[in-house]
C-alpha positions as CSV (number, residue, x, y, z in Angstrom):
1,M,0.0,0.0,0.0
2,Q,1.3,3.5,-0.9
3,V,0.6,6.8,0.9
4,D,-2.3,7.7,-1.4
5,S,-4.1,4.5,-0.8
6,F,-3.5,4.7,3.0
7,V,-4.9,8.3,3.2
8,I,-7.9,7.5,1.0
9,L,-8.8,4.3,2.8
10,S,-8.3,5.9,6.2
11,V,-10.8,8.6,5.2
12,L,-13.2,6.0,3.8
13,L,-13.1,4.1,7.1
14,T,-13.6,7.4,9.0
15,F,-16.6,8.1,6.8
16,I,-18.2,4.7,7.5
17,A,-17.4,5.0,11.2
18,V,-19.0,8.5,11.4
19,L,-22.1,7.2,9.6
20,M,-22.4,4.2,11.9
21,E,-21.9,6.3,15.0
22,A,-24.7,8.6,13.9
23,L,-27.3,5.9,13.1
24,P,-28.6,5.6,16.7
25,A,-29.4,9.4,16.7
26,V,-31.5,9.2,13.5
27,T,-33.5,6.1,14.5
28,R,-37.0,6.4,15.8
29,P,-37.0,6.5,19.6
30,T,-39.2,3.5,20.0
31,I,-36.8,1.2,18.1
32,P,-33.4,1.8,19.7
33,L,-30.8,-0.3,17.8
34,G,-33.6,-1.8,15.8
35,V,-35.5,-3.3,18.8
36,S,-39.2,-2.5,19.2
37,V,-39.9,-1.1,22.7
38,P,-43.0,0.5,24.2
39,S,-42.9,4.3,24.7
40,S,-43.1,3.8,28.5
41,R,-39.6,2.1,28.4
42,L,-37.7,4.8,26.5
43,D,-35.8,5.8,29.6
44,E,-34.5,2.3,30.5
45,P,-30.8,2.4,31.5
46,V,-30.1,-0.7,29.4
47,I,-31.0,1.2,26.2
48,R,-28.4,4.0,27.0
49,K,-25.9,1.4,28.0
50,A,-26.3,-0.6,24.8
51,I,-26.0,2.4,22.6
52,R,-22.9,3.5,24.4
53,L,-21.4,0.1,24.0
54,Y,-22.2,0.1,20.3
55,R,-20.5,3.4,19.8
56,I,-17.4,2.3,21.8
57,M,-17.1,-0.8,19.6
58,V,-17.5,1.1,16.4
59,A,-14.8,3.5,17.5
60,A,-12.5,0.7,18.5
61,A,-13.0,-1.0,15.2
62,W,-12.1,2.2,13.4
63,L,-8.9,2.6,15.5
64,V,-7.8,-1.0,14.7
65,G,-8.7,-0.6,11.0
66,V,-6.6,2.6,10.6
67,A,-3.7,1.0,12.6
68,L,-3.7,-2.0,10.3
69,L,-3.7,0.2,7.3
70,G,-0.7,2.0,8.7
71,I,1.1,-1.4,9.3
72,L,0.5,-2.4,5.7
73,A,1.5,1.0,4.4
74,A,4.8,-0.3,3.0
75,S,3.6,-3.6,1.5
76,A,1.6,-2.1,-1.4
77,S,-0.9,-5.0,-1.1
78,L,-4.2,-4.3,-2.7
79,A,-5.6,-7.6,-1.4
80,G,-4.7,-6.5,2.1
81,E,-6.5,-3.2,1.6
82,L,-9.7,-4.9,0.5
83,L,-9.4,-7.4,3.4
84,I,-9.1,-4.7,6.0
85,V,-12.1,-2.8,4.6
86,F,-14.2,-6.0,4.5
87,L,-13.2,-6.9,8.1
88,F,-14.0,-3.4,9.2
89,V,-17.5,-3.5,7.8
90,I,-18.0,-6.9,9.4
91,A,-16.8,-5.5,12.8
92,Q,-19.5,-2.7,12.5
93,L,-22.2,-5.4,12.0
94,V,-20.9,-7.4,14.9
95,A,-20.9,-4.4,17.2
96,Y,-24.6,-3.7,16.2
97,V,-25.7,-7.3,16.8
98,I,-23.9,-7.5,20.2
99,A,-25.3,-4.2,21.5
100,R,-28.9,-4.7,20.3
101,Q,-29.0,-8.1,22.0
102,M,-28.6,-6.4,25.3
103,I,-31.9,-4.6,24.7
104,V,-33.6,-7.7,23.4
105,K,-32.7,-9.7,26.5
106,A,-33.8,-7.0,28.9
107,K,-37.1,-6.5,27.0
108,Y,-38.1,-10.2,27.1
109,E,-36.9,-10.9,30.6
110,G,-38.7,-7.8,31.9
111,H,-41.9,-8.4,29.8
112,W,-41.9,-4.8,28.6
113,Y,-44.9,-5.3,26.4
114,K,-47.1,-7.0,29.1
115,G,-50.3,-5.0,29.4
116,V,-49.3,-2.3,27.0
117,P,-52.0,-1.3,24.5
118,V,-50.8,-1.4,20.9
119,R,-52.0,-0.3,17.5
120,M,-50.4,-0.5,14.1
121,A,-50.8,2.6,12.0
122,G,-49.7,2.6,8.4
123,S,-50.7,2.5,4.8
124,V,-50.0,0.1,1.9
125,T,-51.0,2.7,-0.8
126,P,-48.9,5.4,-2.3
127,P,-49.2,8.9,-0.6
128,A,-51.7,11.3,-2.1
129,E,-48.8,13.8,-2.6
130,A,-45.7,12.3,-4.1
131,G,-42.4,13.3,-2.7
132,P,-39.8,15.4,-4.6
133,V,-37.2,14.1,-7.0
134,P,-33.7,15.6,-7.2
135,V,-34.0,16.6,-10.9
136,G,-31.6,19.5,-10.5
137,W,-28.8,17.4,-9.0
138,A,-29.4,14.7,-11.7
139,V,-29.1,17.3,-14.5
140,A,-25.9,18.7,-13.0
141,S,-24.5,15.2,-12.7
142,A,-25.4,14.4,-16.4
143,V,-23.8,17.6,-17.6
144,L,-20.6,16.9,-15.7
145,I,-20.3,13.4,-17.0
146,A,-21.0,14.6,-20.6
147,C,-18.3,17.2,-20.3
148,A,-15.8,14.6,-19.1
149,V,-16.8,12.2,-21.9
150,A,-16.2,15.0,-24.4
151,V,-12.8,15.8,-23.0
152,L,-11.7,12.2,-23.0
153,A,-13.0,11.6,-26.5
154,V,-11.0,14.5,-27.9
155,L,-7.8,13.4,-26.1
156,Y,-8.2,9.7,-26.6
157,P,-6.2,9.4,-29.9
158,H,-3.3,11.4,-28.3
159,L,-3.1,9.3,-25.0
160,P,-0.1,7.0,-24.6
161,S,-0.5,3.3,-25.0
162,N,0.0,2.7,-21.3
163,L,-1.8,4.8,-18.7
164,P,-0.7,5.2,-15.0
165,T,-3.2,3.9,-12.5
166,H,-1.2,4.3,-9.2
167,W,1.6,6.5,-7.9
168,G,4.2,5.8,-5.3
169,L,5.6,7.8,-2.4
170,D,8.0,9.6,-4.7
171,G,5.1,10.8,-6.9
172,M,6.0,8.6,-9.8
173,P,3.6,6.1,-11.4
174,D,4.2,2.5,-10.3
175,R,1.3,0.8,-12.0
176,Y,0.1,1.0,-15.6
177,A,-2.8,-0.3,-17.7
178,Q,-3.0,-0.6,-21.5
179,K,-5.1,2.1,-23.1
180,S,-8.6,0.9,-24.1
181,V,-12.1,2.2,-24.1
182,W,-12.6,0.6,-20.7
183,T,-9.4,2.0,-19.0
184,V,-10.2,5.5,-20.3
185,F,-14.0,5.6,-20.0
186,G,-14.6,2.8,-17.4
187,S,-14.8,5.2,-14.4
188,L,-17.4,7.3,-16.2
189,I,-19.4,4.2,-17.2
190,I,-19.5,3.0,-13.7
191,G,-20.3,6.4,-12.4
192,T,-23.2,6.8,-14.8
193,V,-24.7,3.5,-13.7
194,V,-24.4,4.4,-10.1
195,V,-25.9,7.9,-10.6
196,A,-28.7,6.4,-12.7
197,G,-29.5,3.9,-10.0
198,L,-29.6,6.6,-7.4
199,F,-31.9,8.7,-9.5
200,A,-34.2,5.7,-10.0
201,L,-34.1,5.1,-6.3
202,S,-35.4,8.6,-5.7
203,F,-38.5,7.9,-7.7
204,L,-39.1,4.8,-5.6
205,G,-38.7,6.7,-2.4
206,R,-41.3,9.3,-3.3
207,V,-44.2,6.7,-3.5
208,I,-43.3,4.1,-0.9
209,P,-45.8,4.2,2.0
210,I,-44.4,5.5,5.3
211,R,-45.8,3.9,8.4
212,R,-47.6,6.4,10.6
213,L,-47.1,7.1,14.3
214,P,-49.7,5.4,16.4
215,G,-52.0,7.8,18.2
216,V,-50.9,10.8,16.3
217,D,-53.3,13.0,14.3
218,A,-53.5,12.7,10.5
219,E,-52.2,16.3,9.8
220,T,-49.0,15.7,11.9
221,N,-48.4,12.3,10.1
222,A,-48.9,14.0,6.7
223,R,-46.4,16.7,7.5
224,R,-43.9,14.1,8.9
225,D,-44.3,12.2,5.6
226,R,-43.5,15.2,3.5
227,E,-40.5,16.2,5.6
228,M,-39.0,12.6,5.5
229,R,-39.4,12.3,1.8
230,A,-37.9,15.8,1.2
231,A,-34.9,14.9,3.4
232,M,-34.3,11.6,1.6
233,S,-34.6,13.2,-1.8
234,S,-32.1,15.9,-0.8
235,L,-29.6,13.3,0.5
236,I,-29.8,11.2,-2.7
237,G,-29.4,14.2,-4.9
238,R,-26.3,15.5,-3.1
239,I,-24.7,12.1,-2.9
240,M,-25.4,11.6,-6.6
241,F,-23.6,14.8,-7.6
242,V,-20.6,14.1,-5.3
243,I,-20.3,10.6,-6.6
244,T,-20.3,12.1,-10.1
245,L,-17.4,14.4,-9.1
246,V,-15.4,11.5,-7.7
247,F,-15.8,9.2,-10.8
248,T,-15.1,12.2,-13.1
249,W,-12.0,12.9,-11.2
250,A,-10.9,9.3,-11.4
251,A,-11.5,9.2,-15.1
252,L,-9.2,12.3,-15.6
253,A,-6.5,11.0,-13.2
254,P,-4.6,8.9,-15.8
255,L,-4.2,11.8,-18.2
256,P,-0.6,13.0,-18.7
257,I,-1.7,16.5,-17.8
258,S,-2.9,15.5,-14.4
259,D,-0.7,15.7,-11.2
260,P,-0.7,12.8,-8.6
261,G,-1.0,15.3,-5.8
262,V,-4.0,17.0,-7.4
263,T,-5.6,13.6,-8.1
264,L,-5.2,12.5,-4.4
265,T,-6.5,15.8,-3.2
266,G,-9.6,15.5,-5.4
267,A,-10.3,12.0,-4.0
268,L,-10.0,13.2,-0.4
269,V,-12.2,16.2,-1.1
270,G,-14.9,13.9,-2.6
271,V,-14.9,11.7,0.5
272,L,-14.9,14.7,2.9
273,L,-17.9,16.1,1.0
274,L,-19.7,12.9,1.5
275,V,-19.0,13.1,5.2
276,V,-20.3,16.7,5.4
277,I,-23.5,15.7,3.4
278,V,-24.2,12.8,5.8
279,I,-23.6,15.0,8.9
280,L,-26.0,17.6,7.6
281,F,-28.6,14.9,6.8
282,V,-28.2,13.3,10.2
283,L,-28.9,16.7,11.9
284,R,-32.0,17.2,9.7
285,W,-33.2,13.7,10.3
286,R,-32.6,13.9,14.0
287,R,-34.9,16.9,14.2
288,L,-37.6,14.8,12.7
289,M,-37.0,12.0,15.1
290,R,-37.1,14.4,18.0
291,G,-40.5,15.5,16.6
292,D,-41.6,11.9,16.8
293,A,-40.4,11.7,20.4
294,A,-42.3,14.9,21.2
295,A,-45.5,13.4,19.6
296,I,-45.1,10.2,21.6
297,A,-44.5,12.2,24.8
298,A,-47.7,14.2,24.2
299,E,-49.7,11.0,23.8
300,R,-48.2,9.7,27.1
301,A,-49.1,13.0,28.9
302,A,-52.6,12.7,27.6
303,D,-52.9,9.2,29.1
304,A,-53.8,7.9,25.7
305,T,-50.7,6.0,24.9
306,V,-50.7,3.4,22.2
307,D,-47.7,1.6,20.7
308,A,-46.8,-0.3,17.6
309,P,-47.0,-4.1,18.1
310,D,-43.9,-5.9,19.2
311,D,-42.9,-7.3,15.8
312,D,-39.3,-8.2,16.4
313,R,-39.9,-11.7,15.2
314,Y,-40.2,-10.4,11.7
315,W,-36.9,-8.6,11.8
316,K,-33.9,-10.9,11.6
317,A,-31.0,-9.3,13.5
318,G,-33.0,-6.0,13.3
319,I,-31.9,-5.7,9.6
320,F,-33.8,-8.1,7.4
321,Y,-37.6,-7.9,7.3
322,V,-39.4,-11.2,6.6
323,N,-43.2,-11.2,6.9
324,G,-45.3,-13.1,4.4
325,D,-48.5,-11.6,5.9
326,D,-47.5,-8.0,5.2
327,P,-48.6,-6.8,1.7
328,S,-46.0,-4.1,1.7
329,L,-43.0,-4.7,-0.6
330,F,-40.9,-2.0,1.1
331,V,-40.9,-1.0,4.8
332,Q,-39.0,1.6,6.8
333,R,-35.7,0.4,8.2
334,R,-35.6,-0.4,11.9
335,F,-32.1,0.9,12.3
336,G,-31.0,4.0,10.4
337,V,-33.0,5.7,7.6
338,G,-34.6,4.7,4.4
339,W,-36.5,1.6,3.4
340,T,-35.7,-2.1,3.1
341,V,-37.3,-5.0,1.1
342,N,-39.8,-7.4,2.7
343,L,-38.1,-10.7,2.0
344,G,-41.4,-12.4,2.9
345,H,-43.0,-10.9,-0.2
346,P,-42.5,-12.9,-3.5
347,A,-41.2,-9.8,-5.3
348,G,-39.0,-9.0,-2.3
349,V,-37.3,-12.4,-2.7
350,I,-36.5,-11.6,-6.3
351,I,-35.1,-8.2,-5.4
352,G,-33.1,-9.7,-2.6
353,V,-31.5,-12.3,-4.8
354,A,-30.7,-9.6,-7.4
355,I,-29.0,-7.4,-4.8
356,L,-27.0,-10.4,-3.6
357,V,-25.9,-11.3,-7.1
358,L,-24.9,-7.6,-7.7
359,A,-22.9,-7.5,-4.5
360,V,-21.1,-10.8,-5.4
361,G,-20.4,-9.4,-8.9
362,V,-18.8,-6.2,-7.4
363,I,-16.6,-8.3,-5.1
364,V,-15.5,-10.6,-8.0
365,F,-14.9,-7.6,-10.2
366,A,-12.7,-6.0,-7.5
367,L,-10.8,-9.3,-7.0
368,I,-10.2,-9.5,-10.8
369,R,-8.9,-6.0,-10.9
370,V,-6.5,-6.7,-8.0
371,A,-5.3,-9.8,-9.8
372,T,-4.6,-8.0,-13.0
373,R,-2.9,-5.0,-11.4
374,T,-0.5,-6.8,-9.1
């Protein structure tokens, strides 16, 4: 691993860790770490203890991951880089499962739902007012990609037969790839696919039903629906444009006119922009979740408390939703923001398999790239 890879991957691990640390703050108060709890138990010490343990383990995994990257800094091992990132992601999931199990155990041993009135509120039909779509960000992304394609098309005949793909500590190229349509335009092709997928996802998010808060009036739930969709649309649009910047920068990096220091700086700026976008979104989403908590507190004060049913049995590890009796194809995540697929729905199984195949394909592609570049 060279210094540029070390810095970029360290920033990447930092971005993931910041995101994971923020997730408990943007999760609805009645599902801490993805565990359904009655509103009367929101102040249980075990919940605060579990969230604190989760955050400590995430931070520890980040420290270990960055330390391992530093140890491998002199080996230039791409396989080692990928392994560290993979193990880091696994460590985040392990931290989540261990911490949430503390709440699960306390809930069932203490019979938290015994005698608690419950009511499920929700809708399986699209909202009357569809959410916004980040058209402006999509247009800006398309224009940027088109400009990069035009530049590369003009310069393509004049590019050398071998293009640099990596630079060492001395700033000199140490890895090359033969010039081809893929090596020159590959980053833009991948970026276009990713951006198009995010734009399509924004259309899906504008019509997916959002479960309503039990015991809260229709006007409040409708306002909450609009605000959640607007926040998600804004997040997708901004991420879409930053990803376009990163892939465009990566496409221009092998050009003889580019400078390794500028290329590295561009990659770091892209990752840092993603961090800033996520932080701003977390702050916005947390305000929405605090609004949910205020609505729940108002119901409790009025002595008319109702809760959502204890449906943990349908959530495997708090992540995967499997309920054949639920007609909804998509449901809100229990941990974090956004929606997830109902794997108990026939169409959900198909989507789940497609996502799995795509993930495996990405991993295989990365391994092939490692094999061909080392």
